[in-house]
C-alpha positions as CSV (number, residue, x, y, z in Angstrom):
1,X,24.2,-40.2,2.2
2,X,20.9,-41.4,3.0
3,X,17.5,-40.7,0.8
4,X,16.0,-38.7,3.5
5,X,18.8,-36.0,3.6
6,X,18.9,-35.3,-0.3
7,X,17.2,-32.1,-1.2
8,X,16.2,-28.9,0.1
9,X,16.2,-28.9,4.0
10,X,12.9,-27.4,5.7
11,X,13.0,-24.1,7.0
12,X,12.9,-23.6,10.4
13,X,9.7,-22.3,11.8
14,X,9.9,-18.7,12.9
15,X,8.5,-17.4,16.5
16,X,5.1,-15.7,16.5
17,X,5.2,-12.2,17.1
18,X,4.3,-11.2,20.6
19,X,1.3,-8.8,20.9
20,X,2.6,-5.0,21.1
21,X,1.6,-3.0,24.1
22,X,0.1,0.2,22.6
23,X,0.3,2.9,24.6
24,X,-2.1,6.1,24.4
25,X,0.1,8.2,21.6
26,X,0.1,4.9,19.4
27,X,-3.7,4.2,19.5
28,X,-4.1,8.0,18.9
29,X,-1.5,8.0,16.0
30,X,-3.3,4.8,14.4
31,X,-6.8,6.4,14.9
32,X,-5.2,9.7,12.6
33,X,-3.8,7.5,10.2
34,X,-7.3,5.4,9.8
35,X,-9.2,8.8,9.3
36,X,-6.5,10.5,6.9
37,X,-6.8,7.2,4.8
38,X,-10.9,7.3,5.2
39,X,-10.6,11.4,4.0
40,X,-8.5,10.2,1.0
41,X,-10.6,7.5,-0.1
42,X,-13.8,10.2,0.1
43,X,-11.4,12.9,-1.8
44,X,-10.8,10.4,-4.6
45,X,-14.4,9.5,-5.3
46,X,-15.1,12.9,-5.4
47,X,-12.9,13.7,-7.8
48,X,-13.5,10.6,-9.6
49,X,-16.8,11.7,-10.8
50,X,-15.9,14.7,-12.1
51,X,-13.9,13.1,-14.8
52,X,-9.9,13.7,-16.0
53,X,-8.8,17.1,-14.8
54,X,-6.0,17.5,-17.3
55,X,-7.8,16.8,-20.5
56,X,-4.9,17.9,-22.9
57,X,-4.8,15.1,-24.9
58,X,-1.0,14.0,-27.2
59,X,0.9,17.1,-27.7
60,X,2.1,18.2,-31.0
61,X,5.0,19.6,-31.7
62,X,5.0,23.1,-33.8
63,X,6.5,21.4,-36.8
64,X,4.6,21.7,-40.2
65,X,5.3,19.7,-43.4
């Protein structure tokens, strides 16, 4: 064995992915997903300003000493 072949072999490069052809349904679906994500972020921002929804804290058992 020569010194050049020792150790790990380099992984082969993967071919680049071809750009997909998107039809109208795919474009509409992606747009809908973006709008839903935007709406979720807005709702989370509104909810975070009010503080925690549940403020029960640590629940204690009914046992007394």
